[in-house]
Residue, then its C-alpha position, 0 to 999 in steps of 0.5 A: x122175238x128174242x129169247x128174253x123178250x119171249x120169256x117175259x111175254x110168256x110169263x106175263x101173258x100165258x102162265x098166269x092162266x094156268x090155274x084156270x086152264x087146269x081147273x077146266x081141264x080137270x073137269x073135262x078129262x076126268x076118267x079119260x084114258x091117256x089124259x094126264x093133266x100135267x102132260x097136256x099143260x106141258x104140251x100146250x106150253x110147248x106149242x105156245x112157246x113156238x107159236x108166233x107171239x106177235x100174232x096171238x091176240x088173246x093168249x088166254x083164249x089161245x092157251x085154252x084152245x091149244x089145251x083143247x086141241x091137245x086133248x082132242x088129239x089124245x082122244x082121237x088116238x084112243x080106240x074108244x071115246x064116247x060121243x058125250x066126251x067129244x061133245x064136252x071137249x068141243x064145247x069151250x066156254x073161255x072167260x074173258x079178261x086179262x087177270x090183272x097184276x096178280x096173274x102177271x106176278x103168278x106167271x113170273x113165279x111160274x117161269x121161275x119154278x120152271x127155271x129152277x126145275x130145269x136147272x137141276x137137270x144134267x146139262x145134256x138132258x136140259x139142253x135136249x129138253x130146251x131144244x125140243x120144247x122151246x125151239x121146237x126141234x125134232x128128235x133127229x135135229x136135236x140128235x144132229x145138233x148135240x152129236x148123239x143118237x136119236x134114242x139118247x135124245x128120246x131118253x133125255x126128253x123123257x127124263x126131263x119131262x118126268x123131272x119137270x112134271x114131278x118138280x111142278x107137282x111137288x111145288x104145287x103140293x107144297x104151296x097148297x099145303x102152305x095155303x091150307x095151313x095159313x087158312x086154318x091159322x087165320x080162321x082158328x079163332x073164329 
């Protein structure tokens, strides 16, 4: 699948489900050590990006399961995790349905937000991030391809991930504030 086609597929089939996955994850990871919602989402997106899209029958379910696996890996690396927590993470009730045109529009908007966030990064930092997250290269492979050290690659990746997460949080915060103001305005006269 070509990059443009993959991007359209991702925007149409994966990104529209982010809000549902975030809500589900927020309930499941509340209070868990080392579980950052944004990082889990980014890692889930990265894994879906490099997966064979042609073989994914239900992208919504695949995103939920991928996010669950990411959380499971984080918890397995943790020293102490309660049995109840693991049981909660292992149970997954994924609502079915394609979400319709609203979700597709939301997905396109999400891809555009990510593009805008990445466009603000310095070129080498952006390139390292794209090679890692979109092409699935290792730090060593990125270092070889870009002609830089692995430690520099790591610094670029950390900077890029922090930047993208920060930009996405800011975007969501701005949208939430706008929606809340709109709600207050519309219901003010009632």
